[in-house]
Structures are given as structure tokens and as C-alpha cells.
N, C-alpha and C positions, 0 to 999 in steps of 0.2 A: 373494431379490433385495435388493441393497443399492443405494439411491439416494444419490448423493454430489454435493457442490458444493464449490467453493473460490473465494475472492476475490470474494465477493458485493458487498462494498463498498457496502452500503446500497441495493442495487437491490431495493427491498422488494416490488415487484409480482411478483417471481419466486417468493416464498415460497408464496403460495396455489397457484400452478401446480405447484410441486414436491410439496406436500402432496396436491394433487388427483391428480397422476400416481401417487403412492403409493396413494391410495385406489382408483384405477382398477385398478391391478395387483392389489391385494388382492381386489378384487371379481371378477377374471377369471382371473388366471394362477397365483397362488400364495397359500399361506396365510401366508407370512412375508415381510415387507418391512421393511428397516431404513433409517433415514436418518442420514447422517453429514455432518460439515463438516470441511474441512481448513484453516479459518482465514481471517482477514481479513474479518470481518463487522461489527465495531463502528464502523468509520470509512470515509469515502470519499465521503459526500454529506451533504446538508442534515440528514436525520433523525438521523444519528449526531452531527454537529457540534452541532446545536441542543440535543440532550438529553444530550450526553456519553455516548452509547451506550444510554441507558435505553429509547428507543423501539425499538431493534433487539432488545433483550432481551425487551421486551413482545411482540414478534412471535414470536421464536424459541421462547418457552416454550409457544406453542400448536402447535408443529410436531411434537412427539413425536420429537425426535432420540434416537438410541441412544448416540452419542458425538460429541464435538467436540474439535478440537485448536486450539492457539493459532496465530494469524498474527502477524506483526510489528505490524500496526496495532491489535491488541488492547492494545498498550502505549501508544497515543497519549495517553491521558488519565492515564498513570501507573499503576504497579502497584497501589496501594491502591484506585483506582477500578475497575480490572479485577477485583480480588478481591471487591469489593462487588457488581459486576454479574453475573459468571458464575454464581454459585450460584443466582441467580434463575431461570435457564433450566430448572433441574431436570433437567439432563442431565450425565452424567459428562464432565469435562474431563480429557484425558489428555496428558501431556507427559513424555517420558523424559529430557529434558536441561535442564529449567528448575529451577535450584536457588538457594537463598540462599548467599551467599559463606560459606565455612567449614563448610557442612553437606553431607553426602552424600545425604540424603533429598531427593527431589524435592518441589517445592511442590504439584504435582498428581500423582496416581497415574500411573505410566508407561503403564499399560494398563487396560482394562476388558474383561471377558469377558461376552458376551451369548449367551443360549440361543435358537436358532431350531430348533424341532422337536427332533430328536435330535442336532443338531450345535451345537458351542460355538465361537463366533468371537471371537477377541481383537482389539481395536483398540488399537494402539500409537500414541502421538503423538510427533511430533518437530518442532522449530522451528529455522529457520535462525539460526545465530550472527550472520548479517548484521544481525539486529535490534539487536545491541549497537552497531552503527555507525549504522544508520538511525534508531533511536529511542534513542540513547545517553542522553538526559536521563532516561529512565525507570529506568536501571540504577545511577545515582549519587545520592548525597545532595548537599546544598548545599555541602559541603566537598570534593566530588569523590571521596568514598570509594565504592568499588564495593560495591553491596548485593546484586546478583543476577548470576547467571552462566548462560550457555548452553553452556559447556563445549565450545568449538570443537574442541579436540584430542581429546576423548573421545566425540564424538557417536555415531560408528558403534559403539563398544564399549557405550555406554549403550543404544542401540537393541537390540544383540545380547543384552544382559543381560535387557532387557524381553521380548524374543521367547522366550528360553530359559525365563524364569520363567513366562510365559504357557503355554508348552507343558507345563511341569512341573505347572502347575495344572489341566491337562486340556483346553486349547484344541485343537480339531481343526484350525482354520485360524487364521492370523495375517495381519491386514491392517494396514498402516501408514498412518495419516493423517498425511501429510507436508506440512510447509510449508517445504521445502528448495528446491524449484524445480530448473530444469535447469542453472543456473549462477549464481554470485553472487560477491561480493567475497572471501569467505572460502575459496572452493574446496570447500566442503562442499555437495554436491548430491545429488539423489535417485538418479541413476544410480550414482554412486560409492558411495552407501550400500548399494545392492543388491549391487554388486561386492564389497563388503567383508563381507557378512553371509550367513547361511544361515537357513532356517526361515521366511522371509517368503513369503507366497503372493501378495500383491498390494500395490501402492503407489498410494494415491489422493493425488496430489500437488497442490501449489499454489505460490503466491508469484510465479511468473514469468508468469502469465496465458497460458500456452501452451494451444493446443487440440490435445490428444493423445487420440484415441479409445482407443488402446492400443498401447504400444511394448514389445516384449519385451527385457528386459535380463538378462544372465547374472549369477547370484550367484556367491559365492566357489567353489562347486562346479561352476559352469558350467550350472546349471539355470535355465531361463528364468522370469522374473518379470514380469508386466505392470505397467507404469507408465502412469498416465493423468492428464490434467488437463482441466477443462471450459472453460478460458478465464477469463472474468471477468464479473461482473454478470449472472449467469444467462443468458449467451449460449447455454449448453447445460446440460442436466441429465444427470448421469452415471448409468449403469446397470451394475452388476456382478452377475453371477450365476455359480453353480457348477453345472456339469452333473453328471449322475449318476456320471460316471467321475471326479469330483473335480477336473476342470479348471476354471480360472477364465476368464471371458470379460468383456470390457468394451465398452461402446459409448456414444455420446453422442446425446441427443435434442435437436435444435435448438429454441430457444424457440418459433419459429414453428410447429413441428410438434407442440407440446404444447397440446392444446385444453382440458386439464382445469383445474379450479379448485376449491379447498376454500372454501366460503362462510364458514366461521367465521374462518379465517385472513384471508380477504379483508376481512371486516368490521373486523378489527383494523387492517389496513393502511389501510383507508379512513378510520377514525376518527383515526389518527395523521396522515394527510395533511391532514385537516380542521383539526386543531390547528396543524400547521405552516403551512398557508395563512393562518390567522388571525394567527399570530405573526410572519410574515415577509413580509407583503404590501405593506409600505411601498415606494412608488415611489422609486427612486433616480435613474433617468434613462431614456434611450432610445438605441437604436442602429439605424442603417440597414443594418447588415451583421453577419455572424457573427464572433465572436471565438473561435477554436477552439484547443483543447489537443491534439486529434488530427486527423489527416487523414481523408479519406473511407474509407480502407482500415482505419482503426482504429489506425494507428501514432501513437505520441506525437510531436507536433511539439516541444512544450516541453522535451523531454528530450534533444534532439539538434541543435537549430538555433534560430536566433532566431525568435520567434513574436510576432505583433502583440499578443496578450494578455499576453505577457511584457513587451513594451514598455510597455503600459498600466500594469501593476502596478508595475514597477520605477520608472516615472515618478512614480506616486502616492507611493511610498516616498520618493523623492528630493525631490520638490517639497513635499510636506506636511511633511517633516522638515527641509527647508532644508539639505540636505547636498550634497556634490559628486557622490556616486555613489549610485545605488539598485541593490539587488541582491536577487534571490530565486532559489532553486533551482527548476528546472522541475518537480521532483517534488512541490512544494507546490501546484501548479496542477492541479486535479483534474477540473474539468468546464467545458464550454463556456459562454459567454454568447452566446445567439442573438439575431438581429435582432428588434427590437420593444421592448416595455416591459421595463425592467430593474428588478426588485424586489430587496429586500434578500436574499431567499432565494436569488436567483441568485448574488449575491456570496458568500454563505455557501457555496454549493455549489462555487463556484470555489476558495475558500480554506477548506475545512472544518476544518482543524487549528487548534487554539487557540494559535497562535503570535502573538507580539507583534513589533512593529517595534522594533529596537534601533538606537541611534545609536552607532557605534564610530569609533575613530581607528585607521587602519592605515597602515603605510608602503607605498611603492610596491613594495618587495620582498615584503611580505606579500601584496599584491594579485596580483603576478606568480606567486607560489607557488600561490595559490589557483586562478588561472586554469589553470595547468599541470595541477594535480591534478584539477580538476573538469571539464576538457575532454579528459582523456587517453583516454576511451573513445569519443569522437566518431569516426564518425557513429552508433555504436550508442547505444541508449537508456541514459541514466544520470540517475537522479533528482537528482543533484547538479549537472547542467548549468546554468550561470548565465544567467539573463535579466537584462539590465543596462540602466541609464540613466546618462547622463553619461559614458559610456565606449564606446570602439570597440576591436576587436582582430581578429586573424586567427588561425584555427585551422589547423594543418597536420595533416591527419588521418592521413597516412602516418607521419610522424615523431613524432606525439603531442606536438607543441610548439605554443607560442603566440608570436606576434610582433606588431609594429606596434601595441602597446597605447597608446591615446591617451585622455586625460582632458579633458573639456570645461572650459574656463576661462570662467566667466560674465562676467568683466571684459572679456576680449578677444573674446568670442563666437566662440571657435575651439577646436578640439581640439588638444591639445599632447601630445608624447611623455611618457609617465609617467616620473617621477623616482624611482628606487629608494630614495633617501634622504629623500624628502619625505613628509610625513604628509598623509593625505586623510581626510575625513569620509565615512562610508558609512552609509546607512540600509538595514538588512538584517533579514530575519526571524530571530528568536532561535534558530531551529533551526540555521541556518548559523553564527550567531555563537557558539553553544555547542559547535560542533564536528561538525555534521551531516556524516556520511560521512568526510571527510578531515581535518577539524580545523584547516585552515590559518588560520582567523580566530579560533580559540579563545583565543589568547593576547593578542589585541588589546585596547586600552583601551576599556572600556565607558563611554560618556558617560551614557546613560540608556536605560531601556526605556520605550517609549511605548505607544500604543494597540494593540489587537489588529489583525492585518493586514487583515482584511476591513473593519474600520471605517475604516481609513486609505484603502482603495480606495473605499469608499462616499463618504467625505468628498471625495475627489479628483473623482469623477464628479459629485457633487451640487453642490459649491461651486466648484471650479476650472474644470470643464468646463461649468458651468451646466446640468447634467443631460443633456447631449447628447454622445455619444462622437464626438470629432472625426474627420474623414476622414483625419487623419494616421495613424490606427491601422487604416485599411483594408488597408494593406500594411505589411510590415516596413520598418524605417528604416535598413538597412545598418549596423547596429551590430556584427554578428558575421558575418565572412566566413570561409567554409570552403573550403580549397584541398586538392588531392590531389597534392602534390609530394614 
């Protein structure tokens, strides 16, 4: 039995339950249970952000993983920090397509082979090249020289080479720990990988947070290969087993249906939570209503439409920075702020990435290009979707265009049509400024980098709003209109 997870994003209470499930299976069903991860564990909530990943590593090293692969968010703190953290887990990290520029040898081994009874299983790792867009800053030095590569054009060939080498080394089965997902900006995805290769027995996928108990995909020879994902944040625990006839089976165990818990891992999680509570319990303010990044169905609001929490954060950027426009990508907003007391830890969970607010100067043409690019996937989820302050516009979801762009004029207290030739000051997270996803603002003049994003929001709530979230944020403020014409 292989238990698998993907896109945990610092949902730490799931680790004791996953280890507990493994213990229960070992005690009842089988002599062999392996644990694997398909990436995105270092970042996503307070424990990752506060410790720069250290608290997550402290938990994972008690889990007994057999293999892990990289997710794009393992790059959030930069490659040197990632290379410092991952060896501490004491588990093989596998990645078939992560290399240094100019070198053919991969930074981590492409695969590892584990022995379970009389069978040898190879785990091959692969990471989405989209990481080079989403976490571009981790791949370049200060002079914009490319340091690392995910080899977008050769991904399937590199996976095939790893599979062939593992077979040649004596692997009876090959399982791919994939962080490719079902679709992404580069066109490299898990299904296409299966279509282009042979010799893979199963794909434990991640990245797109899909809930897939098991979907059979034909490989290059037409043979069916199961592809599966668990969703995100331990909503489910994945189970893969091989029947006596050599066939692979996958299923998901919902979190609510998993009663097991490993006390040792739970003790580590509890001690980390105690440290976090002590360090982040400063009161910032209060709110009489929820500020949500997702709707009740679990779909991202901030990545496809205007959100009240996006209005709040972009207002904080603009007002604290004294600029004409405030701007943040929806993908940077990760967790809700619920009604009640707001502590600093809540603000950190909302903005867990270590981005700063940059003040830049952009022309109206730059802004229009940015809006066209970052809204072109609407109404589908897109981490680059803009949440804005000091600006209004209309998205045409059928033609993928933007119109009626207006910028607020403080002197006239009115919104006015944007002027392509005029320059505007913008307060924006440095992820956007340095080229996050589409790079529309990367060439704009940088005035200065200021405070870390979450500290700007804390200052806005505590000082400007006097510690009380204003009722204006109870609903959205009609800054972004979406039409289907």
C-alpha cells in the first residue's frame, strides 16, 4: 500500500492523521506501507510563512516518507533556502527535470527505488515548468541571468529517460510523483505526459488541486495508466495498492472518514502551533463579517472576480503607499479572515508569501496591457487575476478583452478614463512587479520597495481603520465588472 498526498500547503493537522492511517494499515492489512508526497508543502499558511518552511520540515521528518517531489511553492523562499531545508526531512527528493543552467545532471536524483517485500518500486519526480512563470524570481539572479531550468520542451523525454533507467536498474513498477496538474500555462500536464511515454504504472499528481480518485489515461502504446489527485490541504488521503495480478488501484479517503492519529506527529504539530500562537497573537483589529478568498463550494473568489478581501488589501497598498493605484494578484491571497478578533497570525495566513510592496510608475498603456493579460482567463481561476484599488474596469469574458478602464482622481473625487500616454503611480506586491506570470509590469520604473505586504495590511487595519474593518468591505465595491458578450 502506498499512501500519497499533494498540495498540503501547511495544513499541518493532516500529517498526524496520515501517519495514523499508515500505522492502522500496517497493523491490520499489509506488511508494507509507503508514504509519498507530490509537492507544495513548504508554503501556503502561517506555519510556513513564519518559519520560512522550517516548521513544515520539522513535522515531515517525523512522518517516514519514502519519497517526495517538488511543487512550485517549494521555490517560494528561493532555491538556496529550499536546498537547506529539504535534506533535513531525511527522505529522498526526486525530480527528473530540475537542472542548473548549462548542466545536464539534475539537481536531485530523477528517481529512487524502494524495496517492498520482493517487489521494487521506483518513484520518479517531475515538476511543472509553470513554476518558472509563477515563481520566476527563484530562477534568476539579480542581473536577470537564468540560473535554473525546468526544461519545458524536454519534460516528457526526461521523464521517459528516468523511467527507462529505473526499469534497467531492476524496478518492477514505476510510479510518477507528478506536480504537473491537469492543465497549466505551459501546456505540459500529467495526461499529456502519460500519452507521450511508456513504462509508467501510475501517476500521483498535484498542482491543480483536483479531486481525482482515479482516472485512466492511455499511454503511447494505448495502455491505461491511473492518474489521481487528492485535492488540497488534506481534504483527502490517497491510497494506491497493487493486486496480486499486478494491477494498480487508487482511491481517496476523505479527511472526515479518517479517525486515526499518530501521537508522536501530533505532539510535534501541537508544539509548533504553541510557538506560532505565542509569536503571532498580537491583536490587529476586529471584523463583524467574514472576508473570504473562497466561496462555500471551495472555489477561489480572488482568482476570478472582485473580492472584498481583495478590495481591502489593494486599498491598504494604495493608501499606505500614497499612490494612485493599488494592485495585488489574487493568487497571493491564500486564506480567509473570519469574523471576530483579527490577530497578526490571521494577516500572515492571508499573505503568507514574503513579498514586499513596491511603488512603481507605469504608463496607461502598461496598465492596459497588464489588465488584458491578467484577465484573459476569466472566469476561470487564474492566480494573476488583479484585485485593484483606485481603478475600475470591465472584463469581457467571451472576447477576453478589457474595456472602460477608469482611474480615480483624488483632486476631483471622480473616476476618469485612463490615458495611455499618462504615467501613474502604483503600489503593487513585488511578485507582480518583477514579472509574476505575464511580466507586463516588469519593465516599469521602480520608485522603491517598502514594507512586507502583510505588515502594510496590518498597518492599514490598525492605524487607518482604527482596528475595525469598515462595513464598506462587507460587499464588493463594483470595481470589476464581468460581462459575457
